[in-house]
Structure formats: structure tokens, C-alpha cells
VEXKE-354865 format. One line per 3 residues: number of its first residue (from 1); their letters; for each residue z, y, x of C-alpha. Coordinates in Angstrom, 3 decimals. Layout:
<atoms>
NUM = A = Z Y X; ...
</atoms>
This chain:
<atoms>
1 = MTY = 76.991 57.976 106.789; 80.467 59.081 105.730; 81.768 58.397 102.219
4 = TRE = 83.886 61.240 100.794; 85.607 60.952 97.445; 88.840 61.340 95.522
7 = ASR = 91.221 58.425 96.079; 90.145 55.387 94.046; 91.193 52.024 95.423
10 = GLE = 88.782 50.038 93.253; 85.710 52.002 94.300; 86.860 52.143 97.912
13 = GVV = 87.028 48.343 97.947; 83.495 48.042 96.601; 82.124 50.488 99.181
16 = AEV = 83.955 48.651 101.979; 82.423 45.372 100.825; 78.853 46.617 100.473
19 = FPK = 78.923 49.087 103.402; 81.611 47.664 105.727; 80.878 50.092 108.582
22 = TPL = 80.971 53.251 106.459; 83.845 55.645 107.370; 85.862 56.632 104.313
25 = QRC = 87.236 60.126 103.811; 89.526 60.824 100.880; 89.465 64.312 99.405
28 = TTH = 92.273 66.364 100.926; 91.960 69.063 98.274; 92.902 66.652 95.491
31 = LKR = 95.837 65.360 97.530; 97.166 68.855 98.141; 96.819 69.755 94.476
34 = NII = 98.685 66.621 93.415; 101.544 67.280 95.837; 101.868 70.965 94.972
37 = SDV = 101.869 70.225 91.240; 104.959 68.027 91.669; 107.163 70.563 93.469
40 = RIG = 109.262 73.395 92.092; 107.677 76.802 91.650; 109.840 78.308 94.369
43 = DKR = 108.604 75.734 96.903; 104.902 75.794 96.058; 103.880 78.548 98.481
46 = EVA = 105.643 77.029 101.499; 104.449 73.499 100.692; 100.885 74.794 100.392
49 = ENL = 101.107 76.529 103.772; 102.519 73.388 105.403; 99.730 71.243 103.943
52 = KQV = 97.129 73.740 105.079; 98.441 73.381 108.617; 98.415 69.571 108.482
55 = FRT = 94.864 69.415 107.090; 93.392 72.258 109.112; 89.765 72.226 110.237
58 = GDR = 87.852 73.839 113.075; 90.514 73.036 115.683; 88.960 70.866 118.389
61 = NHT = 92.454 69.920 119.644; 93.611 68.659 116.246; 93.209 64.874 116.506
64 = VEN = 93.890 62.091 114.029; 97.018 61.123 115.975; 98.365 64.685 115.996
67 = AWT = 97.578 65.151 112.330; 99.363 61.920 111.379; 102.451 63.025 113.305
70 = EWQ = 102.393 66.381 111.510; 101.946 64.594 108.177; 105.033 62.470 108.786
73 = SFC = 107.000 65.555 109.801; 105.892 67.231 106.571; 107.068 64.200 104.574
76 = DKW = 110.394 64.189 106.425; 110.936 67.865 105.654; 110.093 67.771 101.957
79 = GRY = 110.980 64.150 101.319; 114.637 65.175 101.245; 113.934 66.991 97.989
82 = YRA = 111.036 65.047 96.497; 110.894 61.259 96.377; 107.144 61.256 95.719
85 = IKR = 106.558 62.929 99.089; 109.014 60.648 100.876; 107.162 57.544 99.633
88 = RRD = 103.930 58.822 101.171; 105.304 59.089 104.720; 104.503 55.623 106.046
91 = DCS = 101.697 54.645 103.706; 98.867 53.791 106.116; 96.258 54.341 103.416
94 = YKL = 96.920 58.068 103.805; 95.234 57.928 107.204; 91.985 57.922 105.224
97 = YFT = 92.620 61.613 104.597; 92.169 62.315 108.312; 88.782 60.648 108.935
100 = YLN = 87.155 64.088 109.138; 88.928 64.724 112.449; 86.668 62.157 114.117
103 = YDH = 83.769 64.567 113.686; 82.699 67.772 115.379; 85.153 70.564 114.574
106 = RIQ = 82.304 72.742 113.268; 81.498 70.453 110.330; 84.963 69.184 109.421
109 = AMI = 85.225 71.602 106.493; 82.087 69.994 105.026; 83.586 66.501 105.151
112 = YTT = 87.276 66.658 104.240; 86.817 67.597 100.582; 84.564 66.740 97.649
115 = NWI = 84.441 70.391 96.574; 80.892 70.731 97.902; 79.713 67.843 95.748
118 = ERL = 81.606 69.055 92.694; 80.140 72.549 92.985; 76.636 71.125 93.211
121 = QKD = 77.243 68.889 90.196; 78.501 71.925 88.291; 75.257 73.746 89.114
124 = FRR = 73.240 70.709 88.008; 75.030 70.676 84.646; 74.562 74.423 84.231
127 = VTR = 70.793 74.491 84.840; 70.074 71.404 82.734; 72.185 72.778 79.868
130 = MRG = 70.313 76.107 80.020; 66.939 74.396 79.706; 67.894 71.909 77.037
133 = AMP = 65.351 69.086 76.736; 63.209 68.184 79.756; 59.733 66.601 79.417
136 = NEE = 60.388 63.662 81.773; 62.602 62.312 84.564; 60.413 63.783 87.300
139 = SVL = 60.925 67.306 85.952; 64.700 66.786 86.018; 64.568 65.634 89.651
142 = LLM = 62.421 68.619 90.608; 64.835 70.987 88.885; 67.848 69.462 90.658
145 = GKT = 66.056 69.543 94.002; 65.204 73.219 93.565; 68.808 73.967 92.534
148 = AMD = 70.169 72.235 95.643; 67.697 73.973 97.993; 68.550 77.387 96.530
151 = KKS = 72.271 76.877 97.176; 72.968 79.434 99.915; 76.379 77.981 100.733
154 = YLR = 74.625 74.930 102.197; 72.695 76.991 104.746; 75.439 76.937 107.376
157 = QVP = 74.257 75.772 110.765; 75.010 72.131 111.505; 75.679 71.328 115.182
160 = RID = 73.689 68.700 117.046; 75.968 65.821 116.145; 73.053 63.500 116.845
163 = LDE = 73.862 64.031 120.523; 76.986 61.920 120.034; 75.889 58.549 121.395
166 = TLF = 78.841 56.822 119.698; 77.697 57.880 116.240; 73.996 57.825 117.097
169 = PPE = 73.191 55.168 119.753; 70.037 56.027 121.703; 66.914 54.198 120.650
172 = KAA = 63.756 53.552 122.606; 61.115 56.060 121.629; 58.027 54.583 120.008
175 = PQP = 54.815 55.054 122.034; 52.912 58.104 120.904; 49.219 57.716 119.962
178 = EYT = 46.818 59.300 122.389; 44.631 61.039 119.805; 45.961 62.948 116.820
181 = ISG = 44.737 65.516 114.303; 47.372 67.647 112.570; 50.020 65.227 113.720
184 = CYN = 48.373 62.169 112.101; 46.940 59.342 114.145; 43.226 58.671 113.623
187 = PKL = 41.957 55.402 115.178; 38.365 56.705 115.272; 39.183 59.634 117.527
190 = REL = 39.143 57.525 120.683; 35.628 56.326 119.914; 34.458 59.862 119.091
193 = AEM = 35.948 61.199 122.300; 34.182 58.544 124.348; 30.859 59.351 122.619
196 = ARS = 31.339 63.060 123.314; 31.999 62.423 127.003; 28.928 60.179 127.231
199 = ASA = 26.720 62.783 125.539; 27.999 65.447 127.899; 27.200 63.288 130.921
202 = VAE = 23.632 62.624 129.664; 23.052 66.322 129.049; 24.111 67.144 132.588
205 = DDE = 21.678 64.544 133.998; 18.806 65.981 131.941; 19.273 69.536 133.167
208 = PKE = 16.479 70.657 135.595; 17.530 70.838 139.217; 17.145 74.151 140.993
211 = N = 15.152 74.076 144.256
</atoms>
């Protein structure tokens, strides 16, 4: 499990305490917005392009180490004009914005921002507001589930990240039952199978022999 959210030191501390092994990914979109909002209008386009390069996705050669070096270069470049950017250069907590680079390059865009979650929450608010009062909690859950399943933007193919033995250590497969019906184990099937074989053997013995 990876925890993605907008930077919040208090909540991050709670998550680290309760789920100490959970990787934390801060939302890069919120960071970029905050930085761009603090620069002059004439610099906004170039700053945005530089940030896009630092926080790029889909590049299998873009590692956490490379990204951190590019981040510091970005801070050196713009820190000459903006103190807020200069102060961010050596803040190690900003490495939490690059956790997504530890994952397969094909799903990095799904991890490095909370936009996916925010869009889904927006849809939840929209459909519940349209329907007004709901009869019970179960109906609300069913409505939200249907809304999430109908979201076409979530239909992108996810690579077989379960093949990564670091993230998913191999486990011994549980022994499969010998007799199943529709995928469900039935303990009486063994007995029925034995009875059927016995009946078949008796029937063969009772058949008349040809001379």
C-alpha cells in the first residue's frame, strides 16, 4: 500500500506510527501549484516547464537520485530570485515527493498526485447531491461503488507489478482441494466419487460374459 496525499506533517506522523512500513507520496500537483503561485507572471511558464521535467512520469531511467539532483538544480536556478524556492533545496522532507519513482514507470502517473482521488470525491458529491436524501447507508455505498466502477478514466491497464518480488514476496501456495464444484470445495464429493467408482465396478462384474 502507498499513501498519497497533500503535505500534512501531522497526518503523516500518524500514518507513520500506525503503518510504519507504508511508503508516503506527497502530491506533486499541489507542490507545483504552490511554487508557481509565488513567482512573477513572466516566470510562471518557464517555472512550470522546469517542474514538469523534474516530476516527469513514464521515464524508466528517471530515478529518485536523478530526480533529487534535478530538483536541487531547479532550486539553484530559481532560488536566486525567490527565497521560498531556495529554502526548499536541501529540505529532505521533499524527497517524499519522489516516492512514485520507486514504482513501475507505467503507473507512476497514478501515484504522484491526489488528483485521481479528488476527481472521484467530486463525482461522489455530485451524484449524492443530485439524489438528495438516501434511504440508508447501504444505498449510499452502492451508489458510490457504481459511480467508481463507471469511471472510465480508471480503466487504464495496470502492469503486473505483483511480479516484483521486493514489493510482493512470494508465498507458498495453499494446497488445492481435489474435488470442487463451481470453484467451491465440497467435502462430500470425495465420498460420492468413491461410491460412483464402486458402483461402476459392481456393474461391470454383473455383466454377462460372452462365450
